[in-house]
C-alpha positions in Angstrom: 0.0 0.0 0.0 2.9 2.3 0.6 3.8 2.5 -3.1 0.6 3.2 -4.9 -0.9 -0.1 -3.7 -4.1 1.7 -2.7 -5.0 2.3 -6.4 -4.1 -1.2 -7.5 -6.3 -2.8 -4.8 -9.2 -0.5 -5.5 -9.0 -1.2 -9.3 -8.8 -4.9 -8.6 -11.9 -4.9 -6.4 -13.8 -2.8 -9.0 -12.8 -5.1 -11.8 -13.9 -8.1 -9.7 -17.3 -6.5 -9.2 -17.7 -5.8 -12.9 -16.8 -9.4 -13.8 -19.2 -10.8 -11.2 -22.0 -8.6 -12.5 -21.3 -9.7 -16.1 -21.5 -13.3 -15.2 -24.6 -13.0 -13.1 -26.5 -10.6 -15.4 -26.1 -11.2 -19.1 -26.3 -7.9 -20.9 -24.7 -5.9 -18.0 -22.2 -4.4 -20.4 -24.9 -3.2 -22.7 -26.5 -1.0 -19.9 -25.5 2.6 -19.5 -23.3 3.3 -16.6 -26.1 4.9 -14.6 -28.3 1.8 -15.2 -25.4 -0.5 -14.1 -25.1 1.5 -10.9 -28.9 1.4 -10.3 -28.8 -2.4 -10.7 -25.9 -2.8 -8.4 -27.6 -0.4 -5.9 -30.7 -2.6 -5.8 -28.6 -5.8 -5.3 -26.5 -4.3 -2.6 -29.3 -2.4 -1.0 -27.3 0.8 -1.1 -27.9 4.2 -2.5 -26.8 4.8 -6.1 -24.5 7.5 -4.9 -22.6 5.0 -2.7 -22.2 2.7 -5.8 -20.9 5.6 -7.9 -18.4 6.6 -5.3 -17.2 3.1 -4.8 -16.8 2.4 -8.5 -15.3 5.8 -9.5 -11.8 5.5 -10.8 -9.3 6.2 -8.1 -7.8 9.7 -8.2 -4.0 10.2 -8.5 -3.9 11.5 -4.9 -3.3 9.1 -2.0 -6.5 8.6 0.0 -6.6 9.1 3.7 -6.6 5.8 5.7 -10.2 6.4 6.8 -11.4 7.1 3.2 -9.5 4.1 1.8 -11.0 1.8 4.4 -14.5 3.1 3.7 -14.1 2.6 0.0 -12.7 -0.9 0.4 -15.6 -1.8 2.8 -18.1 -0.4 0.2 -16.5 -2.4 -2.6 -16.5 -5.6 -0.5 -20.1 -5.2 0.5 -21.0 -4.7 -3.1 -18.9 -7.7 -4.2 -20.5 -9.9 -1.6 -24.0 -8.9 -2.7 -23.2 -10.3 -6.2 
């Protein structure tokens, strides 16, 4: 995590979520991004805003420890819902 590992971990979790959604819901890729987020929000029982924040590309800035932990927790909750 010290050497840009935050971004790599977040991207890996995001990719895993996308892959699981593709396997579980044929046609997931054909949905607009907003529709994908709405579907994921329903499955995870979370607001769409939480989904969009969790799946947003990581910024170039290093996240605070608290923000990083929150985002990982959101991603894991979403992944477990799939």
